[in-house]
Structure formats: C-alpha cells, structure tokens
Steps between C-alpha positions, in 0.01 A plus 500: 500500500291428193150368534627203299687397811205548731378149543566535872288806579312551826238770458429707808172670577483868399261680736525824307361356177171669419246360255198648339350148490582188701847389395598148403677324786876529520661155479688403816722233343844429368452610143630365171622761259250683286715394209281193487175689450586504132375212290760238425476567127533876527711661227762754584366844591476743207616854566282797394534875526168605651270396777164336454198686625357177643775423752802695625728575790650846546758599755513863604731694729298820500490657848134571551305542817337160465830315492640708783197429713516131423849477637454718803638816337792330326483476119415155359515342157154449357425187295172517309388166360206451268431139404225249437375369831593148608508338840821530694678752278509752786688251716745428220578869449541556873742210521715657228546812710562296812771278357681802358520648848244775434223627729146549380387793712156521347298334225177616344299267278215609275300281264383589150291209374737218412801721575651645813730792568739443789710782639795398718701755698840337545821597680832323539620330821601841644165655428627711210379539146663274239711723277765270353425404140664157537274427795198608301607272214533218749149559634373530144643160411347342809157646427519399135561143610227511763215660304461227242137546414293448186679695232577789731772758449718677749683831492734611774713800586545790737256705295207414278707568187794268582446131444558165335198310382481120503201316360412190701299194401207373699504224757363245260345309789139600471353743749718708728335344804590152380861594433531680831364199680753274330789722601360537849477127555864438402686826545797389708804279491509183703670567832830341595493499878521154662132490601382583147740247352371231737142574400590475133685173548212344694254629242689313228529189718122492529385627160783431254662186636163392643639378831380572850687790657538278805666212315748549218854379439820671381429456131148636533637788704751568220219501243301752705810709562584504129149611405510781755830622353361469149207722600749777573687437178177520301419839655834636391483331162162651421615845606820470299320396183240776536779751551685373194179523302443856612856613431528298177880460501698291257501146638740212460370148446748233607452179300663190645411131487658451842461662842648336809330715761579284801278527803276805503409536868826626650584720204151656504478583871852648497428714194170607658685586822276289725710193576536580872130578538407164351752319721347660809144430387577135434687461827193614691298240310746229600686468168856578395543706186814308395318166530210618286737648241653154456158364397522683167633315197694652215308608192644275228494750216858479379839334502830653602658841460284639219180443699644635824634804312148573374368490857771737623427743220127502582583583862723787389245639255243513780741652753625765256139598416519421130166445323548136406323171438651155491362227276563126516338157509325340796654155483296234675815296556849637547816373338496188720559401859843346536508182707827318572474121536824307554689801371311517169278792402136419439246753376153530647227750408510816705136536604551847640134598452357200685395715796422810299692825480367763743703776335337494160166639386326328210362765265218301344391809307845546345517234230624510142464254212830360370497345152699210358522309169253570221549686174565853378259624235493818296177694537374838389421719800376857437629479147851389602665161467581362845643181649257330736613222732229236544623292795454126542514518880422768757608496862400748768769672708383584853689754711631433850637811671773498762573827685867606528547760778780754500706578809461845655221593261128443461554385141400140438528376144358184344642179362230364269526128421296322234336159528350305210130414500287348223291725281147504639350487151687186395431340837128565475479379140663171595267446796193593301581240235572236760872493424601502865835329439600771254394767746719350770793462259463863392507611861814299568674635190419856602617453858815319388631823350565646843552174685875440493801728507728417206348183355755254360553619142696203369184382320286686246212508748727653762622765257142579403387533861791731584418721199134496602601619847704785360230626267220449751690714751591763241155526340311541828751757627494709182120498491495619860756774436322630191163490678644711782647747254173533306308569820660844510631558146363474149810575291771235465752773423506543880568132565882528529456801731289298742633145467843342541535125452789311660588156360673290762702267274379358168195313636261799464640609159177399326355813663662703221318302232176502699498879533557530125212260436262692725593841358481390136220242502274626778571871534542541121822700518726532199793253515768770506322695770450188708866402462612847603289473816620149583867597467452764772342262751738217577810467712664157481720340766686188392645252749668254262878498458542256210324473165377151584298649785294723272144387439392379157152391392458258207311666217268202457397515864450876501304490173268234634436655841516872413457537123442875498807563714721308259377724218580812703847370589571437131389855418715647778797297382453595136491870582798466733716309252416742218600792720811310609609453139499876460727534805751216453459392140472140383707341776299179496681339793418794722147531361448133583634544854278800568185370336209420730438184298769233527529291184646186657411131493203596714375837383452712812416845631771662710300667776799690637547661158134602499555676832828666399358628171195655666613609847630852555731369776688170530629446853779283634486408867864563596799676348653168400174380347442827315845473346421144387182626333690773316795291391355151448132428540360806319817636343334563162209683658728706724696621198169599341335658807761568772263747667255221584734306726517582870615339824261463792683295761253284689428557867312347791273665754651566841152487651458130425864398542590696814189640669285186460760223497755646743322719760795486741733647239231755408486625859881512522528701179239751617679534835844576356374713213269689736203469267267257328509709183743253341202269445385738225834666426740208507798714400511605865658161574833648391496674839604165652848541353606749765415244770654193334793498745283570803539214747150543645338481156710200406393315814133582450529415130641154565242438772224569246669258262520236774128533576422447132737202485315348795173528311654339191665225708166416661342470156783277374465267798122482466525438125794259480583392854852639460627706793739776401737718699423872523874566513542361149494713187159462335593466131198523269425444131130518421412523132322313225709188436680546169839414355593864440418591862759235593358339810723211390808719558376568854454127568844419362642765733315346796638156414850651483452658844373169638797314352742749653341471846511120482873513431581743785620405844324627809718811542441605140126454531492739795596778258226425246225760466176301543246521218133428456448478122141560392371436147146558377322516167281314252598316183271518197306171471673398178851620591682176587840657564351737758321211668828308523660802669221493763555130556877552531448767765292255704740207486791729589295643789421149628868416501621819666224549755543148635881505523608531863852602393358816349239588763400869499791599274288440191130443435309495173124563484267511200185709555211358293226702333687828542266800470463863609390415854799272550726767352380734775644252752815401312627836376511682838684204653768465231862602564627426148303477177636337185423628149699277271359548149745464213592855400267633232204276586318696774301801382482664841462274802266666749568227756838653576330833574271346762795340680699824471223702667504257792872537563595169340839489332513386139725244333443554131619515142512834321167445330167680486453766766807384698714742300288792624501362855879507489486865388278583795662311790853436372661169409652479847154435647412190299675195357541493122625211290485346157546590136391839372241529223759573231704194605215250471503449118874428497473251786215321325697463180733255672215250538600152623868595476485711815694399810295404804665626823620224728269607782200488267609169351526344849147611586364360175683174566327467838163531324594263216627238744169492680618658825154656531311217331307502171826458311351456152229763546752783547743401221342745255546789745869420531531462123354850447776651715789295368373519142399822326439676834277754329423679826869511606475319834849355480647824362362703791553234770838624624384861513183388678697325775714812547187712547368247753827517691478880506147473641624263772776740595263797521243308706771407751538874571160601649567875492606493136201285405258729687641806325474336158142399580405854606657649187311251285167624634619862481567460128179321413283808445596522135337160450154593622212455258400857594800627305420265210139619480600868511732432206219336304254778585735778394681343205253251350141548612476877529274489806482712814401411858130545575478493878165470669493789752515411868500693824879500513514677163355807667 
C-alpha cells in the first residue's frame, strides 16, 4: 500500500532502533498521509538524472557483514538516507516501512551539522532481503512522498548506481519545527465510532449552535449533526483538492445556473458510509436519525429536471473520481414556495436561507470583481493598441463552497456558488461622503444579482437582471478557473490540456466570450491564438427542443451592460460568417439563419449559435433529442460540422433515488444480487432478470412497495386530509405544469373515469381497479393556462373525493410545493407514473428514469428518453400511447377542423356545463382542446384511454405486475448518471479518474 494511503497508520515502538544521539520521539497516533507535508502551492516534481550531494537516499542489497549482523545472520536491505535534519523525519521514515509491511531490524543515526545520515537495515515480513524490483520501486515511491524536505533530492535502487531522482520543494511553512508541530496537532481523521460522533455532535451543540448540551431541541440537534458531518466532508474535500493539485490532472468545470441538490444530510452520511453509526450515536443521545433528517429543508437552487440533472451529475463525478468543480449561483430565494388557497396557486418567497445553511463554507478570501456597464476605450499598452473596458459598476463575487462526496471513495469534490456583494471601494466612498442612501442602494443592487432564481423577464429590468446574473456567474467562475490554472502553469498553450468547460444549456454561454476577453485584453494573447484555445475548451449541452426555446439577448441590452462583450461577439460573428461564405457561398438565407446576430425587429444575439460555433462538442440529451438537433434545430450547423454533434442520454443517480429515498428496495436488491456493488456499478441490476419470475422475490418486492405506499398515504392524509386505500393503484404525474406536459390530458382522463364509475351499477363497480391519482408541480407565476390547470385539478378532486358513490374507487390529490424531498416520498410509493408530453417536445425526461429505478411502471408517449427505455425493457413492460413524432406535424395541420372523440367531447361538456363549478373560468381550457388543439389532447385521447385500460388489466394480475415492476428496475442501469458522466469524460472532456488513495486501494 502506498504511503499516500497511510492516513490510518499506527506506529509501533522499535526496541532495536539505535541512535548516536537522542532520537526524536516516535508519534503514537493515527497519522494523516505524508502527502500533505508538501505546501499547497507546490508545483509538480521535476525529474533529474543525478543525485544532489546535499540530500539523498540510497538502497543497497549488498550482502555485507554489517547487514547480516543487523538481521541476525540473514541478509537485509540497507537504506542509507542523508538529509537536512528536521524534527520528526525519523518517525515519518519509519512509518513508511511499517505501512509497507517491512521490518526495521536496526537503525543507526549519525549527525553531520545540519544534516544526518540514517542507515536502516530492512527485511520483508518473512525476514528476507527485498529483491523484487517492483517492490523496490514501490518503496521508492513511498519514500519520495514521505521525505518532502527543503529542496532535497532522493535516489533509490538496489545499488548505488540505479535510481530515479525527484527534486522536491520545501515545506513553505517556516521552520521545520513549526511545520512538524502543525502536522502533529492535526494528523488524524475524525473518528466515526458512536462515542466520537456523540462528542462531535455535543461539541457543535455547545459551540456552534450555542445551546446547552443539556437542553436542545430536534432542529438544534439537526444543526449540530449537520456540522459534524460537514467536518468529515471538509477533511475529505481538502485532501481531494491537495491530491488533485499534486497530480495536476485535466479538470472539468461544470457551469450551470441551476442545481437542485435536495437534502444533503442523508446523501452525505450514506456516501461517507457512516449512516448506521450516526443512527446509533443519536439513539443513545435520545434522538431519532429519521426525525432529525426531516428538519432539513431543500436548498432552493434550481427548478425542475435541468437542476436535478446537474445535481445527479455532480454526484456521479465525485463517485467516479473525476477531477471536477461545479459552479453556480447562491440564490437567496428559490423559485418560489407554492401555496394553494381555494385551489388557486399563490407564490410566496422561498426563504430557504432563513436559518442558515450548515453545509456551505463562505470563502471570504475568495472574491472577484465583476464589471458592468461603462465604456470601451482604445489605449496604447507597451506600444500596442488595446481595448480597455472602463466599467461603470463593479460588484464583488464571494464564493460559498459545498462539498459533494462520492460513494465508495474518499474523493469529495466542490460545488462553488457565487453571491453578490457590493464593492468595498464604492461602499466606503459613499459612506465617507455622507451618501449613506446611495451606499445602501448599491449594496441592495449588488445583492439582488444573486437574490432570485429566474427573475421575471417580461420587463426590461427583468431582462437586465437575468443577464446580470448570467454574466456575474460566468465572470466569477472564469476568473477562478484561470487563477487556479495560473497557480501551476505559465503558458496558456497548456490551458486546453488542463481545463475542460461544460456549458449546461445556453445560460452560461457568455463564458465563451468572457474567456476570449480575458485572453485577448488581459493576458495579451493574439486573437487567432486565443480563439484556437477557446475552441478546444467548451462542450455544450442543449436542452431546448424548439427554436422558440433558444435564448436571445437584445443587442441594445447587451451593449449597455457588457459593451466589450458585444464587440467580441461581433468580431467572432464576422470571422465566422466570412469563413462560412467560403464553405457554402452566398446563400444569404442560410447565412442569416446561422449568423450569431439576428437581424429582426429587435436585433438580438443568438446565444445558442455562439455556443455551437465555438464548442468542440454539441450534445443532445437523448437519441430523439439528438435527432431533432441534427434535422431541425441545428440542421445547418450539423451539415457544416457533423463531427461536433453527439448524444449523451441523461441519467439519474441511483444513490439518491434508490439508496437514499428507498432503503427497503436497496436492501432487497443487495440481497437478491448478493452484493452492494450495484450502488457503484448499476449495470449489475440486470441480474434481477433471472429472478423476475421467482415467487419469493415477487412477494418481497410487492411488500417493499406496500411499505412505501403506506409512507406516501400517511403524507397525503397529513397534507390534505384525504384517506386513500393501499390496495389502489397509486397513479402519479409530478412535473412542472405546462401545456406540452399535458397534465390537462390526465385530468380529462380522470373525469372520464369518474363519469364511467358514476354510470355503473354496483356489480360493475366491483370490477373497477381502484386508483389514487396524484398530481404535483408548479406553474410559472405568469403562466395563466398552467394556473387554470391547477385550479381544475382541485375542483375535480373536491367533487370526486366527496362523492360517496365513488368511495375508494377513485381519489385525486394535488401535492403542493413539490420538491426533491417530496419526490423521495412520492416516487418509491408510485405504482404507475405518467409521462404525457406531446411527441417531440421533451428533450429527455429524467423523471421517468427515477420512477423506473424504483420499479414503477410507465405510461408514456414515445418522446425523449422513453424510446431508449423501450429498447431496454421492452414495450411489453410499459404502456405506450399517442402520436409519434413524425405524425405530429400532419395532425396539427388539420387545426380546428379536427374531430373531437365523443368520449373527450363528453368530458369537455361536463366542464363547460359547470359540473365542477367555475364554468366561465375553464372555458378557455376547453376551447384550446376543441379549437386548434396544438398539443393534440383530443387526437391522443382515445389512445390514452386504451393505455389506461391496459394498465388496469395488468394491475389486476399481481404476478404479472410484480414481474413488470422487477424488469423495470432491472433495465434502469442504462439510465444512471454514472454512464452519462463516463460518456462525457471519454468523448467530450478528455479527462481521467484521479482517485485519492485509500486503505482499500492497497
């Protein structure tokens, strides 16, 4: 085992060690690796071909009388070390031998002024001389890492002539005694036994939460618990970053404006492998782990699938040991908190930071100035004409770091979020001149940048604030990335070899322009050289499916807020169009379509075109979506650069969506697969297929589902007062409320089912498969149609749930303020999950993957990732319906002339006639279906009812349903974010795993 993995070393006493002077004491502690005796800013070791006379280590296997005597007549390997004296180095060297399983039979130490010569007679565990060259290389590596003194050199080999020389930097911490004392004071990991955990929790109760250890409540206990877990995450994070710095691998920087991380506590303790220890420790203190875990709120840093996808990908990057950083914004308020009053959605601020965030660390020393407004002037610098941006406003970006632990590894990467603060200089000037009001206003303007997720951009001010957010996030991140690169490198030719930048949708696309600005204006690189570098850095993943969804920035707004960036975009576009003319000629229609600048009524910058032109890889997020990019959205670009376009089907992390949210299923999977390795290698889930017909597994499987349904039923009753039957099919649709996601189709289907039940006699009702229909999701504040759909779901629920004729045969529940934590309750308890998007409108749909992993059957259109799910589990194990993508344009051409099926027309008539109340309010919803029906609700209604009938029939056969459920989970491995991240790493980013060594690595 390498010394790099030796953080858990216990150093025994060696009675045979002989010293010519009094030796330094051997440390009797659990040691941290000597890797960390290097300064944090140490460059990579430089290799040389000769040893230094001032400091060296030689390894000899000569069989002389001295070595024979030292080992009791048996030959030993002699290590002769000459180095500058510093306290504790003898103990460090001895520990190297010990951890490698070697015996130090004798040691002689002599001092020569500031230097010492140490002679170690070493044998292997059998008492024999070490002959194997690989073993000698292993020892050499360990010693090279351990002897990290002031500019010393080391040579190693079986003879004095064989060796590799590595020059090492100094400690950089002042005197050796000071450094040794620092390492001695904190040289071990925090312990994870229950007693140690209890001490840490009580310490934080007293000194962090500032409560008496004899009197604190559940929330205060959670706060202390979270800080004690964070302590362990910080240890691993520091070690991971130091290891990355030492190894200097190529790193990926993941830029996303959204991260829906969910609760951190459960995910962290499971990934750290100490969940059970914490549960035991808390139990002995009189607390329940599950109760404390419920005290944590969700971090409101995103909205919907894109944000949750980002969180899954961060988890996978950490687990797979990739050297990665995530960058985003630290929003003070989330999207909004959804409150339902009388069936109407109301938005309230989501004050998620009211009680602080114990998981983050504010890096007050990591701040960067971000510039806005101003002018661009030409100046002569060093005899050259340069563009200089003189800003009109400067805001400080302050870093907040959130550790992201991997599972089954010591690697813990960082999600760095930026918060806006006022520039100290402007603040002080205002106060000094007595302009206190201006100072306060400046502070508010600065903090507003990171206050709200997705400000309403229907006004100019809203558009400006959103653009400010994007650039603020991009500028701070790029400054941080370049600073980190320059810490170890001085030549920007190496930049693409050390940095990969991932753009998660178009929001961070300004990063391309910002890197060009920094390289040209600040680093003084030639334009062509800078452009060549930039084009090797970026990989772009687009999530839009229609041209209307692509982001555009008005030129006037961009020119006012970021004048230098507008100039650079014009230059990029000019060069691109001129090159394009050489390739395609003067096809002005195509040139206009591909231009970065859109010459429309409102002159705008097409940010997606900026990203496509610059990025070396353009990624779709499913096979269907990638085909849409190639044939519709970016058809012109694909014909120009087909090699750029790739498919990286999205995935979700099984650690969050099975291990954390469904522990009963996790245990069952491990039992039947005979291993927990599937948690890291999810492809092992395919092993379930051979047991799909096993009666014992089916019974256990359905029992797990019933337990999860009980948990969900308890939540529904507590939230709404509605009692539901566990024997009913739990039918779930939880998504952002939108016309294309067709929650309205679901509600129309529920009304049809209700109408059918009402018209049945008692004998017919006895054959009905009972349903609990669950809908959840938020409507955008200004999206009136979506808000009407929410209201319709509530009035229909009121009617159904209070109808004694229907009873437990049908219930409808709307779950308000749906978030990650609620998803962890809903998804494990779902029997059927509906994914109803009009074909061609869903890029991927990661929600279906979460349900699939949990053994929930899908009722879906052939859209997004559903096509690939069908390939994996077979169309016999889910319920498909609706028009195909190629059929949608033809169906839409019919417009108002289309025929509305009788069943659909009857349902619409019930709504129009006021059967559910609010007759006038819902007229526009009915008109949209019976009119143009853009989203094809009436066209797909008949097919939808057939799929629902097929689901009823399957559910009535418990063995068939159990088998389909098992096969759904068995086929879900392909849709893990681990697979997605490996694809990115190999095909887009060009990075390799960089695993921090641990004991298990041997």
